[in-house]
C-alpha positions as CSV (number, residue, x, y, z in Angstrom):
1,M,-0.1,0.0,0.0
2,S,1.3,3.5,-0.9
3,D,1.9,6.1,1.7
4,R,-0.8,8.3,0.0
5,G,-3.3,5.5,0.6
6,T,-2.4,5.3,4.4
7,V,-2.9,9.0,4.7
8,D,-6.2,8.8,3.1
9,D,-7.3,6.0,5.3
10,D,-6.2,7.9,8.6
11,Y,-7.9,11.1,7.4
12,L,-11.1,9.1,6.7
13,E,-10.8,7.5,9.9
14,R,-10.5,10.9,11.7
15,V,-13.3,12.3,9.9
16,R,-15.7,9.4,10.8
17,A,-14.6,9.5,14.3
18,S,-15.2,13.2,14.7
19,E,-18.8,12.8,13.0
20,E,-19.8,10.2,15.5
21,Q,-21.4,11.6,18.7
22,P,-21.8,9.5,21.9
23,P,-25.2,8.9,23.0
24,P,-26.7,11.4,25.5
25,P,-26.3,10.4,29.2
26,P,-29.7,9.2,30.5
27,P,-29.7,11.2,33.7
28,A,-29.6,14.5,31.5
29,R,-32.5,13.4,29.6
30,V,-34.5,12.5,32.7
31,L,-33.7,15.7,34.3
32,L,-34.6,17.5,31.1
33,F,-37.9,15.7,30.9
34,L,-38.7,16.4,34.6
35,L,-37.9,20.2,34.1
36,C,-40.1,20.3,30.9
37,F,-42.8,18.5,32.6
38,V,-42.9,20.8,35.6
39,L,-42.8,24.0,33.5
40,F,-45.7,22.7,31.3
41,V,-47.9,21.8,34.3
42,G,-46.8,24.9,36.0
43,G,-47.9,26.9,32.9
44,L,-51.3,25.0,32.8
45,Y,-51.8,25.9,36.5
46,L,-51.0,29.7,35.8
47,M,-53.4,29.7,32.9
48,G,-56.3,28.2,35.1
49,L,-55.5,30.5,37.9
50,A,-55.7,33.6,35.3
51,V,-59.1,32.5,34.2
52,D,-60.4,32.6,37.9
53,T,-58.6,36.1,38.7
54,A,-59.1,37.6,35.3
55,E,-55.6,38.6,35.0
56,I,-54.0,38.7,31.4
57,W,-50.5,38.9,32.6
58,L,-50.8,35.7,34.6
59,F,-52.4,33.9,31.6
60,T,-49.4,35.2,29.3
61,A,-46.9,33.9,31.8
62,G,-48.8,30.6,31.7
63,I,-48.5,30.4,27.9
64,L,-44.9,31.5,27.8
65,C,-44.0,28.7,30.5
66,S,-45.8,26.0,28.6
67,G,-44.4,27.2,25.2
68,G,-40.9,27.5,27.0
69,A,-41.3,23.8,28.1
70,F,-41.9,22.6,24.5
71,F,-39.2,24.7,23.1
72,L,-36.6,23.6,25.6
73,G,-37.6,19.9,25.5
74,L,-37.5,19.9,21.5
75,N,-34.3,21.7,21.1
76,R,-32.2,20.5,24.0
77,A,-33.0,17.0,23.5
78,R,-30.6,16.6,20.4
79,T,-27.6,18.5,22.3
80,L,-27.8,16.5,25.6
């Protein structure tokens, strides 16, 4: 085998190794799920509380909280 073939094989091996990502650690995913669940349920609670008290800022906070839980869960799941 020529030196050029060996360099190409080494380069391809390094590229393949750099593209592989280890699977996310399970504890991080469990904590992410719990955080998103608490945010989502807390947002629903705030929206329900806002209906009883007729406060628009409380309802908006509930929507932001629930939406943030979806945003965090869907976007952070790939990086953990």
